[in-house]
C-alpha positions as CSV (number, residue, x, y, z in Angstrom):
1,X,0.0,0.0,0.0
2,X,1.3,3.5,-0.8
3,X,2.0,5.6,2.1
4,X,0.5,9.0,2.2
5,X,3.1,11.7,2.5
6,X,4.0,15.1,1.1
7,X,4.2,15.1,-2.6
8,X,7.4,17.1,-2.7
9,X,9.6,18.8,-0.1
10,X,8.5,22.3,1.0
11,X,11.2,23.9,-1.1
12,X,10.2,21.9,-4.2
13,X,6.5,22.6,-3.6
14,X,7.2,26.3,-3.5
15,X,9.0,26.0,-6.8
16,X,6.1,24.2,-8.3
17,X,3.6,26.9,-7.2
18,X,5.9,29.6,-8.5
19,X,5.8,28.0,-12.0
20,X,3.8,29.8,-14.7
21,X,2.4,28.8,-18.0
22,X,4.6,28.0,-20.9
23,X,4.2,31.4,-22.4
24,X,6.6,32.6,-19.7
25,X,8.8,29.6,-19.6
26,X,11.6,30.6,-21.9
27,X,11.0,34.4,-22.2
28,X,14.2,36.3,-22.5
29,X,16.6,33.3,-22.3
30,X,17.1,33.1,-26.1
31,X,17.0,29.2,-26.2
32,X,16.2,27.7,-29.5
33,X,13.4,25.1,-29.5
34,X,12.3,22.4,-31.9
35,X,8.6,21.6,-32.5
36,X,7.3,18.1,-33.0
37,X,6.6,19.0,-36.7
38,X,10.1,20.2,-37.1
39,X,11.5,17.0,-35.5
40,X,9.5,14.9,-38.0
41,X,10.5,17.1,-41.0
42,X,14.2,17.0,-40.0
43,X,14.4,13.2,-39.7
44,X,16.6,11.6,-42.3
45,X,15.3,8.9,-44.5
46,X,17.1,6.3,-42.4
47,X,15.7,7.6,-39.1
48,X,13.2,5.3,-37.4
49,X,11.5,6.8,-34.4
50,X,9.0,5.1,-32.1
51,X,5.9,5.3,-34.3
52,X,3.9,2.7,-32.3
53,X,0.5,2.3,-34.0
54,X,0.1,5.8,-35.3
55,X,2.0,8.1,-37.7
56,X,1.6,11.7,-36.4
57,X,2.5,13.1,-39.9
58,X,-1.0,12.0,-40.8
59,X,-2.9,11.7,-37.5
60,X,-4.1,14.5,-35.3
61,X,-1.8,13.7,-32.3
62,X,-1.5,15.0,-28.8
63,X,0.7,13.9,-25.9
64,X,-0.5,13.6,-22.3
65,X,2.3,14.1,-19.8
66,X,2.4,14.0,-16.0
67,X,5.1,15.6,-13.8
68,X,6.5,15.1,-10.3
69,X,5.1,11.7,-9.4
70,X,4.6,8.9,-8.8
71,X,2.3,9.6,-5.9
72,X,-0.6,8.0,-4.1
73,X,-3.1,8.8,-6.9
74,X,-0.9,7.4,-9.7
75,X,-2.3,3.9,-9.6
76,X,-5.8,5.2,-10.1
77,X,-4.4,7.3,-13.0
78,X,-2.9,4.2,-14.5
79,X,-6.2,2.4,-14.2
80,X,-7.9,5.2,-16.2
81,X,-5.2,5.2,-18.9
82,X,-5.5,1.4,-19.2
83,X,-9.3,1.6,-19.5
84,X,-9.2,4.4,-22.1
85,X,-6.3,2.8,-24.0
86,X,-4.2,5.9,-23.8
87,X,-0.4,6.0,-23.5
88,X,1.2,8.8,-21.5
89,X,4.7,10.2,-20.6
90,X,5.6,10.4,-17.0
91,X,8.4,12.8,-15.9
92,X,9.3,11.3,-12.5
93,X,10.9,12.9,-9.4
94,X,13.6,10.8,-7.7
95,X,13.5,11.8,-4.1
96,X,10.3,10.8,-2.2
97,X,8.7,9.5,-5.4
98,X,10.7,7.0,-7.5
99,X,12.5,5.7,-4.5
100,X,9.2,5.5,-2.4
101,X,7.0,3.9,-5.1
102,X,9.2,1.5,-7.1
103,X,6.3,-0.8,-7.8
104,X,4.4,2.1,-9.4
105,X,7.4,3.1,-11.5
106,X,7.6,-0.5,-12.7
107,X,4.0,-0.6,-13.5
108,X,4.2,2.6,-15.6
109,X,7.0,1.0,-17.7
110,X,5.3,-2.4,-17.9
111,X,2.0,-0.8,-19.2
112,X,3.8,0.8,-22.1
113,X,4.0,4.4,-20.9
114,X,7.2,6.5,-21.4
115,X,9.2,6.9,-18.2
116,X,11.2,10.2,-18.1
117,X,13.3,12.3,-15.7
118,X,12.1,15.3,-13.8
119,X,15.3,15.6,-11.6
120,X,15.9,14.3,-8.1
121,X,14.5,17.1,-5.9
122,X,13.0,19.7,-8.3
123,X,15.7,22.2,-8.0
124,X,15.8,24.9,-10.7
125,X,18.5,23.7,-13.0
126,X,19.1,27.1,-14.7
127,X,20.2,28.4,-11.3
128,X,22.6,25.4,-10.7
129,X,26.1,24.7,-11.6
130,X,26.9,21.9,-14.0
131,X,27.9,19.4,-11.3
132,X,24.7,20.1,-9.5
133,X,22.6,19.7,-12.7
134,X,24.5,16.4,-13.4
135,X,23.8,15.1,-9.9
136,X,20.0,16.0,-10.1
137,X,19.6,14.2,-13.3
138,X,22.0,11.3,-12.9
139,X,20.6,10.2,-9.5
140,X,17.2,9.9,-11.0
141,X,18.5,8.2,-14.1
142,X,20.1,5.5,-11.9
143,X,17.1,5.1,-9.7
144,X,14.8,4.6,-12.6
145,X,17.2,2.2,-14.4
146,X,17.5,0.1,-11.2
147,X,13.7,-0.4,-11.3
148,X,12.9,-0.6,-15.0
149,X,16.2,-1.8,-16.4
150,X,16.3,1.2,-18.7
151,X,17.6,4.8,-18.4
152,X,15.2,7.5,-19.6
153,X,16.0,9.4,-22.8
154,X,13.7,12.4,-22.0
155,X,13.7,14.9,-19.2
156,X,11.7,18.0,-18.2
157,X,13.5,20.8,-16.4
158,X,11.6,22.0,-13.3
159,X,9.4,25.0,-14.2
160,X,10.5,24.5,-17.8
161,X,13.6,26.6,-16.9
162,X,16.7,25.8,-19.0
163,X,19.8,27.4,-20.4
164,X,23.0,26.4,-22.2
165,X,24.5,24.7,-19.1
166,X,21.4,22.5,-18.8
167,X,21.6,21.7,-22.5
168,X,25.3,20.7,-22.2
169,X,24.6,18.4,-19.3
170,X,21.5,16.8,-20.8
171,X,23.5,16.2,-24.0
172,X,26.2,14.5,-22.0
173,X,23.6,12.3,-20.2
174,X,21.7,11.4,-23.4
175,X,18.5,13.4,-22.4
176,X,16.3,15.5,-24.6
177,X,14.4,18.3,-23.0
178,X,10.6,18.3,-23.3
179,X,8.5,21.4,-22.6
180,X,4.7,21.8,-23.2
181,X,2.0,23.7,-24.9
182,X,-1.0,23.3,-22.5
183,X,-1.1,23.4,-18.7
184,X,-4.0,23.5,-16.3
185,X,-1.9,25.1,-13.5
186,X,-3.3,22.3,-11.4
187,X,-0.9,23.2,-8.6
188,X,-3.2,26.1,-7.9
189,X,-6.6,24.5,-7.8
190,X,-8.4,21.3,-6.8
191,X,-11.3,22.1,-9.1
192,X,-11.3,19.1,-11.5
193,X,-13.8,20.8,-13.9
194,X,-11.6,23.9,-14.1
195,X,-8.5,21.7,-14.7
196,X,-10.3,19.9,-17.5
197,X,-11.5,23.1,-19.2
198,X,-8.1,24.8,-19.1
199,X,-6.6,21.8,-20.9
200,X,-9.4,21.6,-23.5
201,X,-9.1,25.4,-24.1
202,X,-5.4,25.1,-24.8
203,X,-5.3,21.8,-26.7
204,X,-4.0,21.7,-30.2
205,X,-2.5,19.4,-32.8
206,X,1.0,18.2,-31.9
207,X,0.4,19.6,-28.4
208,X,2.0,18.4,-25.2
209,X,-0.3,18.6,-22.2
210,X,1.3,19.2,-18.8
211,X,-0.5,17.8,-15.7
212,X,0.6,16.6,-12.2
213,X,-0.6,13.3,-10.8
214,X,0.3,14.5,-7.3
215,X,-2.5,17.0,-6.9
216,X,-6.0,16.0,-5.8
217,X,-8.0,17.7,-8.5
218,X,-6.0,16.3,-11.4
219,X,-6.6,12.6,-11.8
220,X,-10.4,13.0,-11.6
221,X,-10.2,15.5,-14.5
222,X,-8.3,13.1,-16.8
223,X,-11.3,10.9,-18.0
224,X,-13.2,14.0,-19.2
225,X,-10.1,15.4,-20.9
226,X,-9.4,12.1,-22.7
227,X,-13.1,11.6,-23.8
228,X,-13.5,15.2,-25.1
229,X,-10.2,15.2,-27.0
230,X,-11.0,11.9,-28.6
231,X,-14.4,13.3,-29.6
232,X,-12.4,16.1,-31.3
233,X,-10.5,13.6,-33.3
234,X,-7.2,13.5,-31.4
235,X,-5.0,10.4,-31.1
236,X,-3.0,10.2,-27.8
237,X,0.7,9.3,-28.1
238,X,3.8,9.3,-26.0
239,X,6.3,12.1,-26.6
240,X,8.7,9.9,-28.7
241,X,5.7,8.8,-30.9
242,X,4.8,12.5,-31.4
243,X,8.3,13.2,-32.7
244,X,8.6,10.0,-34.9
245,X,10.2,9.3,-37.3
246,X,12.5,11.8,-35.6
247,X,14.3,10.5,-32.6
248,X,14.7,12.9,-29.6
249,X,18.2,14.4,-29.7
250,X,20.1,14.8,-26.4
251,X,20.4,18.4,-25.3
252,X,17.7,19.6,-27.7
253,X,14.7,21.6,-26.3
254,X,11.4,20.4,-27.7
255,X,8.3,22.6,-27.5
256,X,5.1,22.7,-29.6
């Protein structure tokens, strides 16, 4: 049984609450980003990304992603995704999450979802030195590999904050950086209907949805989000499927 405990440390929780929508994520930092469409267009003829059962060059694709877990509500979320036949991408925190819930991490991988890295303790990487960035990511890489047998190839920087130092370290560690296009700011509300509506209002083709499976209002909002987006003709994919036939390049920042 999962023990109920704080989703993240107070410092990390404050950092989450301080996060804003993607429109503010990279303002003023001058980082170049690559869209899913660009990743597909730039793929060479010999490149073979993870298509799965859908080709997003033709289908109206969208990727559902969850940050900062696993937590006590993640098993219920996995039940929903299994019932709806929807794959997702999970950006996992190492401290108090991966290490506390190894059986959930294993289940995420076993059920075909993409397991990705969201650092060890949710420190802002753009304010850290290279050795600190490396430690935040490498510890989580090792913890996930110990459970699943595979190191992630994707990461999401806390608050979406990145810079050249972060890109250098992620390139070294074999990690592509994944940002987002739709967020419900679910750290600020427990209103599941509001969370659902915020995502539906921001959803678009080749979009990447950001939610957190550690907040009480989020998981109950997921069935309605999935059902309505399916009604609108969307096909849910993991982030690697969204980029295929392109393959996520370490150090590159991807943003719809």
